[in-house]
MARROBA-176149 format. One record per residue: residue number from 1; x negated, z negated, y of N, C-alpha, C, O, CB in turn. Coordinates in nm, 2 decimals. Glycine has a CB too. Layout:
<atoms>
{NUM, {X, Z, Y}, {X, Z, Y}, {X, Z, Y}, {X, Z, Y}, {X, Z, Y}}
...
</atoms>
This chain:
<atoms>
{1, {-4.37, 2.91, 3.50}, {-4.24, 2.97, 3.48}, {-4.22, 3.08, 3.59}, {-4.29, 3.07, 3.69}, {-4.13, 2.86, 3.49}}
{2, {-4.13, 3.17, 3.57}, {-4.11, 3.28, 3.66}, {-3.97, 3.29, 3.70}, {-3.88, 3.26, 3.62}, {-4.16, 3.42, 3.59}}
{3, {-3.94, 3.34, 3.82}, {-3.81, 3.36, 3.88}, {-3.73, 3.46, 3.80}, {-3.79, 3.57, 3.77}, {-3.81, 3.39, 4.03}}
{4, {-3.61, 3.44, 3.76}, {-3.53, 3.53, 3.69}, {-3.48, 3.65, 3.78}, {-3.44, 3.75, 3.72}, {-3.40, 3.46, 3.63}}
{5, {-3.50, 3.64, 3.91}, {-3.45, 3.74, 4.00}, {-3.56, 3.83, 4.06}, {-3.55, 3.95, 4.05}, {-3.37, 3.68, 4.11}}
{6, {-3.67, 3.77, 4.11}, {-3.77, 3.85, 4.17}, {-3.90, 3.85, 4.10}, {-3.99, 3.92, 4.13}, {-3.80, 3.79, 4.31}}
{7, {-3.91, 3.76, 3.99}, {-4.03, 3.76, 3.91}, {-4.15, 3.68, 3.96}, {-4.26, 3.68, 3.90}, {-4.08, 3.90, 3.89}}
{8, {-4.13, 3.61, 4.07}, {-4.24, 3.53, 4.13}, {-4.27, 3.41, 4.04}, {-4.18, 3.36, 3.98}, {-4.20, 3.48, 4.27}}
{9, {-4.40, 3.37, 4.03}, {-4.43, 3.25, 3.96}, {-4.40, 3.13, 4.04}, {-4.43, 3.12, 4.16}, {-4.59, 3.26, 3.92}}
{10, {-4.33, 3.03, 3.98}, {-4.29, 2.91, 4.04}, {-4.33, 2.79, 3.96}, {-4.35, 2.80, 3.84}, {-4.14, 2.91, 4.07}}
{11, {-4.35, 2.67, 4.02}, {-4.38, 2.55, 3.94}, {-4.27, 2.52, 3.84}, {-4.15, 2.55, 3.86}, {-4.40, 2.43, 4.03}}
{12, {-4.31, 2.47, 3.72}, {-4.22, 2.44, 3.61}, {-4.10, 2.35, 3.65}, {-3.99, 2.36, 3.59}, {-4.29, 2.38, 3.50}}
{13, {-4.11, 2.26, 3.75}, {-4.01, 2.17, 3.78}, {-3.92, 2.22, 3.90}, {-3.84, 2.15, 3.95}, {-4.06, 2.04, 3.82}}
{14, {-3.94, 2.35, 3.93}, {-3.86, 2.41, 4.04}, {-3.71, 2.43, 4.01}, {-3.68, 2.46, 3.89}, {-3.92, 2.54, 4.09}}
{15, {-3.63, 2.42, 4.11}, {-3.49, 2.45, 4.09}, {-3.46, 2.58, 4.16}, {-3.37, 2.66, 4.11}, {-3.40, 2.33, 4.15}}
{16, {-3.53, 2.61, 4.27}, {-3.51, 2.73, 4.35}, {-3.64, 2.81, 4.35}, {-3.75, 2.74, 4.35}, {-3.45, 2.70, 4.49}}
{17, {-3.63, 2.94, 4.36}, {-3.75, 3.02, 4.38}, {-3.81, 3.00, 4.52}, {-3.73, 3.01, 4.62}, {-3.72, 3.17, 4.35}}
{18, {-3.94, 2.98, 4.53}, {-4.00, 2.97, 4.66}, {-4.00, 3.10, 4.74}, {-4.02, 3.10, 4.86}, {-4.14, 2.91, 4.65}}
{19, {-3.99, 3.21, 4.67}, {-4.00, 3.34, 4.73}, {-3.87, 3.40, 4.78}, {-3.85, 3.43, 4.89}, {-4.07, 3.44, 4.64}}
{20, {-3.77, 3.41, 4.68}, {-3.64, 3.47, 4.72}, {-3.53, 3.36, 4.74}, {-3.43, 3.40, 4.80}, {-3.60, 3.56, 4.60}}
{21, {-3.55, 3.24, 4.71}, {-3.46, 3.13, 4.74}, {-3.34, 3.12, 4.64}, {-3.26, 3.03, 4.66}, {-3.40, 3.16, 4.87}}
{22, {-3.34, 3.20, 4.54}, {-3.23, 3.19, 4.45}, {-3.25, 3.08, 4.35}, {-3.36, 3.04, 4.31}, {-3.21, 3.32, 4.37}}
{23, {-3.14, 3.02, 4.30}, {-3.15, 2.91, 4.20}, {-3.20, 2.97, 4.07}, {-3.15, 3.07, 4.02}, {-3.01, 2.84, 4.18}}
{24, {-3.30, 2.90, 4.01}, {-3.35, 2.95, 3.88}, {-3.26, 2.92, 3.77}, {-3.19, 2.82, 3.77}, {-3.49, 2.88, 3.86}}
{25, {-3.25, 3.02, 3.68}, {-3.16, 3.00, 3.56}, {-3.24, 2.93, 3.45}, {-3.33, 2.99, 3.40}, {-3.10, 3.14, 3.51}}
{26, {-3.21, 2.81, 3.42}, {-3.27, 2.74, 3.31}, {-3.19, 2.74, 3.19}, {-3.07, 2.75, 3.20}, {-3.31, 2.59, 3.36}}
{27, {-3.25, 2.73, 3.07}, {-3.18, 2.72, 2.95}, {-3.06, 2.63, 2.95}, {-2.95, 2.66, 2.90}, {-3.27, 2.69, 2.83}}
{28, {-3.08, 2.51, 3.01}, {-2.98, 2.40, 3.01}, {-2.86, 2.44, 3.10}, {-2.76, 2.38, 3.08}, {-3.04, 2.27, 3.05}}
{29, {-2.88, 2.53, 3.19}, {-2.78, 2.56, 3.29}, {-2.70, 2.69, 3.25}, {-2.59, 2.71, 3.30}, {-2.84, 2.59, 3.42}}
{30, {-2.74, 2.76, 3.15}, {-2.67, 2.88, 3.11}, {-2.53, 2.85, 3.06}, {-2.44, 2.93, 3.08}, {-2.75, 2.95, 3.00}}
{31, {-2.51, 2.74, 2.99}, {-2.38, 2.70, 2.94}, {-2.28, 2.67, 3.05}, {-2.16, 2.69, 3.03}, {-2.39, 2.59, 2.84}}
{32, {-2.33, 2.61, 3.16}, {-2.24, 2.56, 3.26}, {-2.23, 2.64, 3.39}, {-2.26, 2.58, 3.50}, {-2.27, 2.41, 3.29}}
{33, {-2.20, 2.76, 3.39}, {-2.20, 2.85, 3.51}, {-2.06, 2.86, 3.56}, {-2.04, 2.94, 3.66}, {-2.26, 2.98, 3.48}}
{34, {-1.96, 2.79, 3.51}, {-1.82, 2.81, 3.55}, {-1.80, 2.75, 3.69}, {-1.71, 2.80, 3.76}, {-1.73, 2.75, 3.45}}
{35, {-1.87, 2.65, 3.73}, {-1.84, 2.58, 3.86}, {-1.95, 2.61, 3.96}, {-1.99, 2.53, 4.04}, {-1.83, 2.43, 3.84}}
{36, {-2.00, 2.74, 3.96}, {-2.11, 2.78, 4.05}, {-2.05, 2.84, 4.18}, {-1.94, 2.90, 4.17}, {-2.21, 2.88, 3.99}}
{37, {-2.11, 2.81, 4.29}, {-2.06, 2.86, 4.42}, {-2.18, 2.92, 4.50}, {-2.29, 2.88, 4.48}, {-1.99, 2.76, 4.50}}
{38, {-2.15, 3.02, 4.58}, {-2.25, 3.08, 4.67}, {-2.26, 3.01, 4.80}, {-2.16, 2.98, 4.87}, {-2.22, 3.23, 4.69}}
{39, {-2.38, 2.97, 4.84}, {-2.41, 2.91, 4.97}, {-2.50, 3.02, 5.04}, {-2.61, 3.04, 5.01}, {-2.48, 2.77, 4.96}}
{40, {-2.44, 3.08, 5.14}, {-2.51, 3.18, 5.22}, {-2.56, 3.12, 5.34}, {-2.49, 3.05, 5.42}, {-2.42, 3.31, 5.25}}
{41, {-2.69, 3.13, 5.37}, {-2.75, 3.07, 5.49}, {-2.81, 3.19, 5.57}, {-2.90, 3.26, 5.52}, {-2.87, 2.97, 5.45}}
{42, {-2.76, 3.20, 5.69}, {-2.80, 3.31, 5.78}, {-2.87, 3.25, 5.90}, {-2.82, 3.17, 5.97}, {-2.69, 3.40, 5.82}}
{43, {-2.99, 3.30, 5.93}, {-3.06, 3.26, 6.05}, {-3.04, 3.37, 6.16}, {-3.08, 3.49, 6.13}, {-3.21, 3.23, 6.03}}
{44, {-2.99, 3.33, 6.27}, {-2.97, 3.43, 6.38}, {-3.10, 3.49, 6.42}, {-3.21, 3.43, 6.42}, {-2.91, 3.35, 6.50}}
{45, {-3.09, 3.62, 6.45}, {-3.21, 3.69, 6.50}, {-3.23, 3.67, 6.65}, {-3.14, 3.70, 6.73}, {-3.20, 3.85, 6.47}}
{46, {-3.34, 3.60, 6.69}, {-3.36, 3.56, 6.83}, {-3.50, 3.61, 6.87}, {-3.60, 3.60, 6.80}, {-3.35, 3.41, 6.85}}
{47, {-3.51, 3.67, 6.99}, {-3.63, 3.73, 7.04}, {-3.70, 3.63, 7.13}, {-3.69, 3.63, 7.25}, {-3.60, 3.86, 7.12}}
{48, {-3.78, 3.54, 7.06}, {-3.86, 3.44, 7.13}, {-4.01, 3.47, 7.10}, {-4.04, 3.53, 6.99}, {-3.83, 3.29, 7.09}}
{49, {-4.09, 3.44, 7.19}, {-4.24, 3.46, 7.17}, {-4.29, 3.39, 7.05}, {-4.36, 3.45, 6.97}, {-4.32, 3.42, 7.30}}
{50, {-4.25, 3.26, 7.03}, {-4.29, 3.19, 6.92}, {-4.16, 3.15, 6.85}, {-4.07, 3.08, 6.90}, {-4.37, 3.06, 6.96}}
{51, {-4.15, 3.19, 6.72}, {-4.02, 3.17, 6.65}, {-4.06, 3.13, 6.50}, {-4.04, 3.22, 6.41}, {-3.93, 3.29, 6.66}}
{52, {-4.10, 3.01, 6.48}, {-4.14, 2.98, 6.34}, {-4.02, 2.97, 6.25}, {-3.91, 2.95, 6.29}, {-4.22, 2.84, 6.34}}
{53, {-4.05, 2.97, 6.12}, {-3.95, 2.96, 6.02}, {-3.88, 2.82, 6.02}, {-3.94, 2.73, 6.07}, {-4.00, 2.99, 5.88}}
{54, {-3.76, 2.82, 5.97}, {-3.68, 2.69, 5.96}, {-3.69, 2.65, 5.82}, {-3.66, 2.72, 5.73}, {-3.54, 2.71, 6.01}}
{55, {-3.74, 2.53, 5.79}, {-3.74, 2.47, 5.66}, {-3.61, 2.41, 5.62}, {-3.53, 2.36, 5.71}, {-3.85, 2.36, 5.65}}
{56, {-3.58, 2.42, 5.49}, {-3.45, 2.37, 5.45}, {-3.47, 2.28, 5.33}, {-3.54, 2.32, 5.23}, {-3.35, 2.48, 5.41}}
{57, {-3.42, 2.16, 5.33}, {-3.43, 2.07, 5.22}, {-3.29, 2.04, 5.17}, {-3.19, 2.03, 5.25}, {-3.51, 1.93, 5.25}}
{58, {-3.27, 2.03, 5.04}, {-3.14, 2.01, 4.98}, {-3.15, 1.88, 4.90}, {-3.23, 1.87, 4.81}, {-3.09, 2.13, 4.90}}
{59, {-3.06, 1.78, 4.94}, {-3.06, 1.65, 4.87}, {-3.20, 1.59, 4.87}, {-3.24, 1.53, 4.76}, {-3.01, 1.67, 4.73}}
{60, {-3.27, 1.59, 4.98}, {-3.39, 1.52, 4.99}, {-3.52, 1.59, 4.94}, {-3.63, 1.54, 4.95}, {-3.38, 1.40, 4.93}}
{61, {-3.50, 1.71, 4.89}, {-3.62, 1.79, 4.83}, {-3.63, 1.92, 4.91}, {-3.53, 1.99, 4.93}, {-3.60, 1.81, 4.68}}
{62, {-3.75, 1.95, 4.95}, {-3.78, 2.07, 5.03}, {-3.77, 2.19, 4.93}, {-3.84, 2.19, 4.83}, {-3.91, 2.07, 5.10}}
{63, {-3.69, 2.29, 4.96}, {-3.67, 2.40, 4.87}, {-3.72, 2.53, 4.92}, {-3.79, 2.61, 4.85}, {-3.53, 2.41, 4.83}}
{64, {-3.70, 2.56, 5.05}, {-3.73, 2.69, 5.10}, {-3.73, 2.69, 5.25}, {-3.71, 2.59, 5.32}, {-3.62, 2.79, 5.05}}
{65, {-3.77, 2.81, 5.31}, {-3.77, 2.83, 5.45}, {-3.70, 2.96, 5.48}, {-3.70, 3.05, 5.39}, {-3.91, 2.82, 5.51}}
{66, {-3.65, 2.98, 5.60}, {-3.58, 3.10, 5.63}, {-3.64, 3.15, 5.76}, {-3.66, 3.08, 5.86}, {-3.43, 3.08, 5.65}}
{67, {-3.67, 3.28, 5.76}, {-3.73, 3.35, 5.88}, {-3.63, 3.40, 5.97}, {-3.51, 3.41, 5.94}, {-3.82, 3.46, 5.83}}
{68, {-3.67, 3.43, 6.09}, {-3.58, 3.49, 6.19}, {-3.51, 3.61, 6.15}, {-3.57, 3.71, 6.10}, {-3.66, 3.52, 6.32}}
{69, {-3.37, 3.61, 6.16}, {-3.29, 3.73, 6.13}, {-3.27, 3.75, 5.98}, {-3.22, 3.85, 5.94}, {-3.36, 3.85, 6.18}}
{70, {-3.30, 3.65, 5.89}, {-3.29, 3.67, 5.75}, {-3.17, 3.59, 5.69}, {-3.11, 3.50, 5.76}, {-3.42, 3.62, 5.68}}
{71, {-3.12, 3.63, 5.57}, {-3.01, 3.56, 5.50}, {-3.06, 3.53, 5.36}, {-3.13, 3.61, 5.30}, {-2.89, 3.65, 5.50}}
{72, {-3.02, 3.41, 5.32}, {-3.06, 3.36, 5.18}, {-2.93, 3.33, 5.11}, {-2.84, 3.26, 5.17}, {-3.15, 3.24, 5.19}}
{73, {-2.91, 3.37, 4.99}, {-2.80, 3.34, 4.90}, {-2.84, 3.24, 4.80}, {-2.94, 3.27, 4.72}, {-2.73, 3.46, 4.84}}
{74, {-2.78, 3.12, 4.79}, {-2.81, 3.03, 4.68}, {-2.69, 3.01, 4.59}, {-2.58, 3.02, 4.64}, {-2.85, 2.89, 4.75}}
{75, {-2.71, 2.99, 4.47}, {-2.61, 2.96, 4.37}, {-2.62, 2.81, 4.33}, {-2.72, 2.77, 4.27}, {-2.62, 3.05, 4.24}}
{76, {-2.52, 2.73, 4.37}, {-2.52, 2.59, 4.34}, {-2.40, 2.55, 4.27}, {-2.29, 2.61, 4.28}, {-2.53, 2.51, 4.48}}
{77, {-2.42, 2.45, 4.18}, {-2.30, 2.39, 4.11}, {-2.22, 2.31, 4.20}, {-2.26, 2.26, 4.31}, {-2.35, 2.30, 3.99}}
{78, {-2.09, 2.30, 4.17}, {-2.00, 2.22, 4.25}, {-2.05, 2.08, 4.26}, {-2.11, 2.02, 4.16}, {-1.86, 2.22, 4.18}}
{79, {-2.04, 2.01, 4.37}, {-2.09, 1.88, 4.39}, {-2.12, 1.85, 4.54}, {-2.09, 1.93, 4.63}, {-2.21, 1.85, 4.31}}
{80, {-2.18, 1.73, 4.56}, {-2.21, 1.69, 4.70}, {-2.36, 1.73, 4.73}, {-2.45, 1.71, 4.65}, {-2.19, 1.54, 4.71}}
{81, {-2.38, 1.78, 4.85}, {-2.51, 1.83, 4.89}, {-2.53, 1.79, 5.04}, {-2.44, 1.78, 5.12}, {-2.52, 1.98, 4.88}}
{82, {-2.66, 1.76, 5.07}, {-2.70, 1.73, 5.20}, {-2.81, 1.84, 5.24}, {-2.92, 1.84, 5.17}, {-2.75, 1.59, 5.22}}
{83, {-2.78, 1.92, 5.33}, {-2.87, 2.03, 5.38}, {-2.94, 1.98, 5.51}, {-2.87, 1.94, 5.60}, {-2.80, 2.16, 5.40}}
{84, {-3.07, 1.98, 5.51}, {-3.15, 1.94, 5.63}, {-3.23, 2.06, 5.68}, {-3.31, 2.11, 5.60}, {-3.24, 1.81, 5.60}}
{85, {-3.21, 2.09, 5.80}, {-3.28, 2.21, 5.86}, {-3.38, 2.15, 5.96}, {-3.34, 2.07, 6.05}, {-3.18, 2.31, 5.93}}
{86, {-3.50, 2.19, 5.95}, {-3.61, 2.14, 6.04}, {-3.73, 2.23, 6.05}, {-3.75, 2.32, 5.97}, {-3.65, 2.00, 5.99}}
{87, {-3.80, 2.21, 6.16}, {-3.93, 2.29, 6.18}, {-4.05, 2.19, 6.17}, {-4.16, 2.24, 6.16}, {-3.93, 2.36, 6.31}}
{88, {-4.03, 2.07, 6.18}, {-4.14, 1.97, 6.18}, {-4.11, 1.87, 6.06}, {-4.00, 1.84, 6.04}, {-4.15, 1.89, 6.31}}
{89, {-4.21, 1.83, 5.99}, {-4.20, 1.74, 5.88}, {-4.13, 1.61, 5.92}, {-4.05, 1.55, 5.85}, {-4.33, 1.71, 5.81}}
{90, {-4.16, 1.56, 6.04}, {-4.11, 1.43, 6.08}, {-3.97, 1.43, 6.15}, {-3.91, 1.33, 6.17}, {-4.21, 1.36, 6.17}}
{91, {-3.93, 1.55, 6.18}, {-3.80, 1.56, 6.26}, {-3.69, 1.63, 6.18}, {-3.71, 1.74, 6.14}, {-3.83, 1.63, 6.39}}
{92, {-3.58, 1.56, 6.16}, {-3.46, 1.62, 6.10}, {-3.38, 1.68, 6.22}, {-3.31, 1.60, 6.28}, {-3.38, 1.52, 6.01}}
{93, {-3.38, 1.81, 6.24}, {-3.31, 1.87, 6.35}, {-3.16, 1.87, 6.33}, {-3.08, 1.84, 6.42}, {-3.36, 2.00, 6.38}}
{94, {-3.12, 1.91, 6.21}, {-2.98, 1.93, 6.18}, {-2.95, 1.89, 6.04}, {-3.02, 1.94, 5.95}, {-2.93, 2.07, 6.21}}
{95, {-2.85, 1.81, 6.01}, {-2.81, 1.77, 5.88}, {-2.66, 1.81, 5.86}, {-2.58, 1.78, 5.94}, {-2.83, 1.61, 5.86}}
{96, {-2.64, 1.87, 5.75}, {-2.50, 1.91, 5.71}, {-2.47, 1.85, 5.57}, {-2.54, 1.89, 5.48}, {-2.48, 2.07, 5.71}}
{97, {-2.37, 1.77, 5.56}, {-2.33, 1.71, 5.43}, {-2.20, 1.77, 5.39}, {-2.11, 1.78, 5.47}, {-2.32, 1.55, 5.44}}
{98, {-2.20, 1.82, 5.27}, {-2.08, 1.89, 5.22}, {-2.05, 1.85, 5.08}, {-2.13, 1.81, 5.00}, {-2.09, 2.04, 5.23}}
{99, {-1.92, 1.87, 5.04}, {-1.88, 1.86, 4.90}, {-1.84, 2.00, 4.86}, {-1.74, 2.05, 4.90}, {-1.75, 1.76, 4.89}}
{100, {-1.93, 2.06, 4.79}, {-1.92, 2.20, 4.76}, {-1.82, 2.23, 4.65}, {-1.83, 2.19, 4.53}, {-2.06, 2.26, 4.71}}
{101, {-1.71, 2.29, 4.69}, {-1.60, 2.33, 4.59}, {-1.55, 2.47, 4.61}, {-1.46, 2.52, 4.55}, {-1.48, 2.23, 4.60}}
{102, {-1.63, 2.55, 4.70}, {-1.60, 2.69, 4.73}, {-1.72, 2.75, 4.79}, {-1.81, 2.68, 4.83}, {-1.47, 2.71, 4.82}}
{103, {-1.72, 2.88, 4.80}, {-1.83, 2.95, 4.86}, {-1.83, 2.92, 5.01}, {-1.73, 2.91, 5.07}, {-1.82, 3.11, 4.84}}
{104, {-1.95, 2.90, 5.06}, {-1.96, 2.87, 5.21}, {-2.07, 2.95, 5.27}, {-2.16, 3.01, 5.20}, {-1.99, 2.72, 5.23}}
{105, {-2.07, 2.95, 5.40}, {-2.17, 3.02, 5.48}, {-2.22, 2.93, 5.59}, {-2.14, 2.87, 5.66}, {-2.12, 3.16, 5.55}}
{106, {-2.35, 2.91, 5.60}, {-2.41, 2.83, 5.70}, {-2.49, 2.92, 5.80}, {-2.58, 2.99, 5.75}, {-2.51, 2.71, 5.64}}
{107, {-2.47, 2.90, 5.93}, {-2.53, 2.99, 6.03}, {-2.63, 2.90, 6.10}, {-2.59, 2.79, 6.15}, {-2.42, 3.05, 6.13}}
{108, {-2.75, 2.94, 6.11}, {-2.86, 2.86, 6.17}, {-2.92, 2.94, 6.29}, {-2.94, 3.06, 6.29}, {-2.97, 2.83, 6.07}}
{109, {-2.95, 2.86, 6.40}, {-3.02, 2.92, 6.51}, {-3.10, 2.82, 6.59}, {-3.07, 2.70, 6.57}, {-2.91, 2.99, 6.61}}
{110, {-3.19, 2.86, 6.67}, {-3.27, 2.78, 6.75}, {-3.21, 2.77, 6.89}, {-3.19, 2.88, 6.96}, {-3.42, 2.82, 6.76}}
{111, {-3.18, 2.65, 6.94}, {-3.13, 2.63, 7.08}, {-3.25, 2.61, 7.17}, {-3.30, 2.50, 7.17}, {-3.02, 2.52, 7.09}}
{112, {-3.29, 2.71, 7.24}, {-3.41, 2.70, 7.33}, {-3.39, 2.60, 7.44}, {-3.48, 2.53, 7.49}, {-3.45, 2.83, 7.38}}
{113, {-3.27, 2.60, 7.49}, {-3.24, 2.51, 7.61}, {-3.25, 2.36, 7.57}, {-3.31, 2.28, 7.65}, {-3.09, 2.53, 7.65}}
{114, {-3.21, 2.32, 7.45}, {-3.22, 2.18, 7.41}, {-3.34, 2.16, 7.32}, {-3.37, 2.04, 7.29}, {-3.09, 2.14, 7.33}}
{115, {-3.40, 2.26, 7.27}, {-3.52, 2.25, 7.19}, {-3.50, 2.19, 7.05}, {-3.57, 2.11, 7.00}, {-3.62, 2.16, 7.26}}
{116, {-3.39, 2.24, 6.99}, {-3.36, 2.19, 6.85}, {-3.28, 2.30, 6.77}, {-3.24, 2.40, 6.83}, {-3.27, 2.06, 6.86}}
{117, {-3.28, 2.28, 6.65}, {-3.21, 2.37, 6.56}, {-3.06, 2.33, 6.56}, {-3.02, 2.22, 6.56}, {-3.27, 2.36, 6.41}}
{118, {-2.98, 2.44, 6.55}, {-2.83, 2.42, 6.54}, {-2.79, 2.49, 6.41}, {-2.84, 2.60, 6.38}, {-2.75, 2.47, 6.66}}
{119, {-2.70, 2.42, 6.34}, {-2.65, 2.49, 6.21}, {-2.50, 2.46, 6.21}, {-2.45, 2.35, 6.24}, {-2.72, 2.43, 6.08}}
{120, {-2.42, 2.57, 6.17}, {-2.28, 2.56, 6.17}, {-2.23, 2.60, 6.03}, {-2.28, 2.70, 5.98}, {-2.22, 2.65, 6.28}}
{121, {-2.13, 2.53, 5.98}, {-2.07, 2.56, 5.85}, {-1.95, 2.65, 5.88}, {-1.86, 2.62, 5.96}, {-2.03, 2.42, 5.78}}
{122, {-1.95, 2.76, 5.81}, {-1.84, 2.86, 5.82}, {-1.78, 2.87, 5.68}, {-1.85, 2.91, 5.58}, {-1.89, 3.00, 5.87}}
{123, {-1.65, 2.84, 5.66}, {-1.59, 2.85, 5.53}, {-1.51, 2.97, 5.52}, {-1.45, 3.00, 5.41}, {-1.50, 2.73, 5.50}}
</atoms>
């Protein structure tokens, strides 16, 4: 299957595009677009010697990663979501649980002093 936005090839069971991060439009979802909301995730631009990407999982499934200084827009249906931001498979650095009923913005950065990811919900 291919992404409706950037044309990248993605696995058939994907919900989000691995390249652009947008939610894939499936035949079954075309009818129910009335309760969709935008989740904007922005990663602060930080000048560190080593600055790996931050992985993001949504409701327990790994979906995408975000590079330094980048922004990703996701289209999600209204409902409950758990966003986990991490750089290591074994470590959950920051968890944000929300009940999505409006557009939101999540700001992500690396706290070098404490050695962990910080994420803030901005409504």
